[in-house]
N, C-alpha and C positions, 0 to 999 in steps of 0.2 A: 555760253555754246560753244563746245568742243570739236575739232576737226577730228575726225576719225583717222588716225594714221596708217591702218590698215588698207586705204585707198592709193595713198602715196608710195609710189615704186623708187626706189634706187635704180639707177641706169647702169647698164652692165659694166661698163670702163669704170666708174665711177667705185661701183663697187670692188671690183679686182685692183683695183690702183691702191684704195685706201685699205685693202688688205692686204696686201703686198707692202707695201709703203712704211707697214708700223712693224710689220715684225723684219721687215729689214733693218730697219732702226735698232729695235731689240737685239736682235740676233747683230747687227755690228757692235752694239753698248757689250754684250756680252764673250763674243769674240777677241777683243781688245783688250778685255780681262786673262781670258785664257793663254793669249801671246803673252802676255805680261806676267804671268803667271811662272811663265818658264825662264822668260829672257829679265824680266827688271826683279819685279819683289825678291826674289832668291837674295839677292844682291843689295836691296835698298832697304827691305824691311824686316828682315831674319839676321841673326850672329851672322855676322861669315867666317866662325871658328869649323863649320864641316860643312861644305857642300853639297854634298849629297843629303845631308838634313835638313838644309835650309831649303833644295827644292822641293824635297817631301812636303816640309811643311808650307810652303807658298802653295803646293799642287792639294794640300788638304783644305786650305783658305778657299781654293776654287771651288772644292765639294759643299763648301756653307751653302753656296745659294742654290743648292737643288733640296740641300733638307729644307729650304724658306719655301722652296716653289709649291709644297701643297697647303702652307701656311697661305700664299697667295691664292692658292686652287681653290680652299673653301672659302677665302674673304671675298676675294671679287666674284668666286661661281655664284656663292649666297645671292650677289645686287646682282648681279648678270642675268641669273634666272629669275629673280623677282622683282627688278625694275627695267632691267632690257639690256641691250648687249652695246648699245652706242656710247652712253655714261659712264659704263664699268670700263669699258676699251681707253676711252680718255686719261680716267684716272690711272689705269695701267701702267700706261706709256708714260705717263708725267712722273710714278713713285718710280721707273726704272731710270729715267731720265735723269732726275736730281742726284741718284745717289752713285750715278756712274760720273758725274760733274763732282759731286763730292771727294772720289777718288782722286779724279787728278790734282784737288787741290791740298790733298793730305801731305803733311809731314813725315820724312823720314825715319827709320829707328835710329840716324846718328844723332837727329835733333831731337826728339822727344823719348827713345829706348823704346819699353814693352807697348807703352802706349797705340806708337804706329799700329805694329799688328793685330791691336784689337782692334782701331779704329777702322783698319779696314778689310777686317773680317766682317764688321759693323753694317759697311757700305756693299759689302757684297751678298750679304745676309737681305737688304734692301733691293738689291737687282733682283737677287733670285725671288722676291714676293712681286716684282713686278711682271718678270717674264711668268710667273704663274699662272697670272692673271688674263696675260697678254694671249698666248697663243689658242687656248681654245676659245676667245671669245672671236679672234681675228678667223681662226678657220669655221665656225659660226657666221659669221660676216658674209663671208663665199659661199659656203654649202645652203645655209639659210634662204640667199638670195638667187641661189641656183634653178635653174629647170631641172624636170625629174631626172632627165635623160644625160643631165650634164654635170651632175655634183663633182663628180670624182674631179674631171675638168677644172671647174671652180674652185675646189677645195684645195687643187695641187697651187692656184697662186700664193694665198701666204709662205705655203711650203718655199716658194722658190724666193723667200725673204733669207733661208740659212744661206745660201751658197753668193747671193748679192753681199748680206751683211758679212762673211768670210772673207771673199772677193776684197770688199773695199776696207775691213779692218787690214787685214793682211797686207793689202797695197799699202796701207797708209803705214807701217812699220818698216817695210820694203824702201820707201820712200827717203822715208827718217834715216834709215841705217844706209841711204847711198849721200843723204844730205848733210848728214853731222857723224861729228867726230863720236868714237865712243865714250869718251868725256864727256860730251854737249848731250849724246843722246841721255845717257845716267843723269845729266845735272839737271836736266828739264823738258828734254825731246820725248821722251815718254810720256810726260802727261798732255801733250798736244791731242792725242786721238779721243783723249776722256772729255777735255773739256770742249773740243770743237763737236762733239756727239751733241750738244746742245742745240746747236743748230738745226740739226735732223730731226730733233727731237720734236722744235717749235715746228717741222714741216710734218710730221706724221700727225701732229696736233689737228694741227689746221687741216689738215685732209679729213682728220676724223669727225669734225666737229661740222664737216659740210653733210654728212649723210644722214639719212631717215634710219628708225629700226627696222630692223628686217620682219619680212611681213608673217615670216612662220609663229616668229614671237608675239607678233603683234596679235595675232588670231588667237594666242594662246591665252592674251591680256583681256581680249575681248571678250573672251570664256570663261575667264577668270578662273585657268587651270594651276597656278601658280600652288608650292606649297611651301610651308613656312619654314622650313628647316630642309633645303636641299640636299646638304649635306650629309645629314640621318635618314635620310629618304634615300640618297645612293648606296650608304652602306649598307642599310636595313634591308631592300626593295630591289638592290640591283647589286647584289654582290659579287654574282657571276658575271657580267658583262664589265664588272670594273676590273675583273682579277683578269680575268680575258684580256680586257685594253693593255693593263699592265703588263701582262706577259710577250703580247704582239708586239708594244712599243721596245721591249730590252735591248734584242738585236740591234735595232737601229743605235740606240743610245752607244752602246758599247763601241760598234763599228765606227760610228764618227768621232770620238771620241779618243779612240785610238789611233784613227788617219791623223788627227790634228794635233791634240797636244800631248801624247804619247809620240809621235812620231818626229815630234818638232822637239822635244825632248831628247828623246834617244838618238835622234840623227844628230844634233850638236853638241851632245856633252861624250857621246860613244862614238859614234859615228867618224866623227871629226871633221863635218859640214860647218863653215862659218853658218852667222847667223843670216846673214844676207843669201846668202845660195840655198841655203834651204828654205827661205821663205818665197824666194822668187820659185823652186821648185813645187811647193805647195800650191802657189800661184797659178800653176800652168796646168795643172790640170781640175781647177775649180770647175773651169769649163762642163768638162766630162759629168760633174754632179750638177749641174745646173739644165743641162741637156737630157738628163735622163730622169727628170722629176715631170717634165709634160710627157716623156714615151711612156713613162706607166701609169699615168693618170689615163692616158689614150687607152692602153690597155685594160685597167682597171673599169673602164666604162662598160666593158663584156661580164665581168665579175669580179670583184675584188679579192675573194679566199685566194681562187685557185692563182692568182699572180702572186699573191703576197705568198704563199705556201712554197712557190718556185721561186724567187726570189730568196725566200729565208734559207731554204735547200743551198741556193749556191752560194750563200754568205756564210754557211758553215763549213763546204766545202775550202770557198778563201779560206778559212781560218787556218788547215790544216797546211799549207802551203806558202803564207803568206811569210813569216818568219826567212824563209827561204829567198824568196825575193828579194825582202826588205838589204839583205846583206850584201846584194852584188851590183855592188857601186852606186854610183848617183844614175846610174839608167834602172837598176835594178830599183832604187828607193823609188825614183816617178813611177814606175811601172806597181809597184805596190800600192802607190798614193793613189795613183790613177783605177787602177780596177776596185780596191775599196769604196772609195767616194762614187762611181758609176753605180757600184751597186748599192750605194748610201741613198743616191739616187732613185734609184729604181724604188724601192721601200720607201722613201720618206714618201714620195710622191702622190700615192694613194692612202696615207698612214693616217692624215687628218678628217679624212673623210670617213673612211672606216671606223676607227675612234667615233666620232661625233653621232653615226648611224645606230649605236647600239646602247644610245639613250634618249629617251622619250622631251620634248622639247620643254616641259617642267623643271629637267635637272640636265637640260643636255650641257651648259655652261659648266657646270659643276662637274660633271659626272666624266669628260671628257678632259676637263683640267686635272682632277685627280689622276687618272689614268696615267696619261703624260708624266704628271710632276712625280709620282710613285717612281716610275720606269726608270726617269732620271736620275733620282736616290738610287736606285737598284743598278742601274747600269750607267750613266753620265759620270754621276762624281764619286763614283767608283775606281771606273775605268782605269785614268791615269795613273793613279796611285797605285792599283791592283798590277798594271802590266806591268809599272818599274819596279818593285815588289818580285814577281814572277820571273820577269826576265835576267835581274841583279843574282838572284838566291838560284833560280833551278834552268835559265835559257830563254831566249827569245821565242824559243819556237811555243812554250807555253804560254805564251800572249796569244798565240793563234789558238792553242786549245781555249784558251778562254774566251775567245769570240766564237768558236764552235759552240762551246756549250751554251752563250745566251742563246745563237741561233733555235738551236734544241728546246729551248725553254722556250722561245716564242713559237716556232712550229705546232707546241702542244697549246699556246693559248690560240693558234687559229682554230683546232682542231673545235677549239672549246663553243664558237660562234657557227651561224647560219648565215650564206651567202645574205648581202644587204642592200643589194642594189638596187632591188626592187620595191624597197619598202616606200614608206608614205609617211614623211615629215611631220606632216599638218594631223594626223591620225590621231585622235586623243585618248591618252596612253592611259593604261589599266594598273594605277598602282594606289 
């Protein structure tokens, strides 16, 4: 005789911590690669004849993970919608953790030649597959356990993993820059964040294994509502929500990777800031990112769509002035990143809830993950590379125009959807 798990409830604190710790680990792993892609990999994994070409090649490997995300979304989304959120989340976290640890153990170009960047790209692909399955599941873990009037509040907890992971990754690299000489840092110091991430992964796995299946998905299991191929169902029957979700996420991705990866690269290679100083400047403004996430989630409890529309307009306006602020010395760079990351927190806080509410329970994991992942390809993977090209070819102001254009597309995506705050996640979908 089996116990009906639908009667087993997760404690709110347990759910929120489990959703937060997993995404913190995932984003820590992801960001240490982003930082190393600017500071380390151009020198150690690519030929040094042309520094600009090496940086662009390194940023190209950074984009590989975004190409892998839809693969992870389809793979983990399939099992997340077929067998459950909990088991799938554990496997997704393990996949990214192993890939990150492997990067820290890789030999460099001077040791094995062109095999080094190939292995680096392979590990990066593994990171992307893991993250493609992690984000959607973590958001659903929170949203599908939330009371109806607190879904945006619950849904912002996994989003907090982004600033926390970013703060930890930036803090680790800053600490290493202070404790080690440049020679020590490039010989072995850069590997430490990747290797130490294994400890964080084990913590995340332990917490994830203590939770039960979400009650919303358990009811869908009890009613046998699963579909055979969730990805095909999303593409065929939920095309409009998928397209809208991709567009809604687009400006968020572009904004974040301009404020982090591109800003770090441009600040240290063109504006003349040292690695340590610029990392410290970025760390100083991360609290604005973290604080605006819960603030926007509270606003979104009154209406997701209008809040997201207003923030998207603000992002477009910011794009028109960001270049002038960025070049105004150290204070200007801090102000630019601070304002950008504050807007990032405002759009990111409700984002997971909004995207998850666009899809019915039997395909919610797959649909939300695919929307987020495809937006990552169009926004995140291209942003550092495209911004570097635009800035060097046409001027820094064109990077801002690029952001404003992304905001226009996100605004269009929001116009394609209705308000979702009053929707019933437990309804039997017509699919």
